[in-house]
C-alpha angles and dihedrals in degrees: 000000000000092000089055092050091047090051091052092050092050091047091050090057093046093259122110142114091008091060094046088048090050091050092048092050091048088052092049090046090049089054087064088074094058093093091051092048088049092051092048090050091052087053090056102264130123093236141324093290092052090049093051091048089052091050092051090049094048097041103027127199092341093067093047092052090046092050092049093047098043106028105027095033116149086232088072092065 
């Protein structure tokens, strides 16, 4: 019943299925990070964010520059 009410409210404000579809897609996309979270946890971190923070603390600015240049490089797009 609450889902139906929420849907009616969203539709009343011009939002509806597209927002729900967007949310569902976001949640599915977020699930793509689960293997990274699991690997980070096996390495002793809470999650991938915690692992990255520890890497930055341990390696400093050099690691951040390497990660940006190697992993987030514009050439990858």
